C-alpha positions in Angstrom: 26.0 76.1 51.3 23.8 74.0 48.8 25.4 75.3 45.9 28.9 74.9 46.7 28.4 71.1 47.7 26.8 70.2 44.4 29.3 72.2 42.3 32.2 70.4 44.3 30.6 66.7 42.8 30.9 68.1 39.2 34.6 69.7 39.6 37.3 67.3 38.4 40.2 67.2 40.8 42.5 66.9 37.7 43.0 69.1 34.7 41.5 67.7 31.7 44.8 66.3 29.8 44.5 63.4 27.0 45.1 59.6 28.0 48.1 59.6 25.7 49.7 62.7 27.6 49.0 60.9 31.1 50.2 57.8 29.9 53.6 59.4 28.8 53.7 60.9 32.4 53.3 57.6 33.7 55.8 55.8 31.6 58.4 58.8 32.4 57.6 58.3 36.1 58.7 54.3 35.8 61.8 55.3 33.9 63.1 57.8 36.4 62.2 55.3 38.9 64.5 52.4 37.9 61.7 49.7 38.6 60.7 50.6 42.3 58.6 53.6 43.4 59.3 55.4 46.4 56.3 56.3 48.6 56.0 59.6 46.9 56.1 58.2 43.5 53.7 55.6 44.2 51.2 58.1 45.4 52.0 60.1 42.2 51.3 57.0 40.1 48.2 56.2 41.9 46.9 60.0 41.0 48.2 59.4 37.3 46.0 56.2 36.9 42.9 57.9 38.0 43.5 60.8 35.9 44.2 58.2 33.1 41.1 56.3 33.8 39.0 59.6 33.5 40.9 60.5 30.2 39.9 57.0 28.7 36.1 57.4 30.0 35.9 60.9 28.5 37.0 59.6 25.0 34.9 56.9 25.1 31.8 59.3 25.8 32.9 61.7 23.5 33.3 58.8 20.5 29.7 57.7 21.5 
């Protein structure tokens, strides 16, 4: 049980994609939405923002 709880901390809930790819998904989502997001689209947008932020952090760490 100890091993599974520690491994869940290091596992990312999102696949590793570049910030540019995630940004393209965000732009496409807003483009399809026509300026107003449905509840489901808002949830998707929030997940994409978290994924984008993680990708940006990874780029910064890699550059350092």
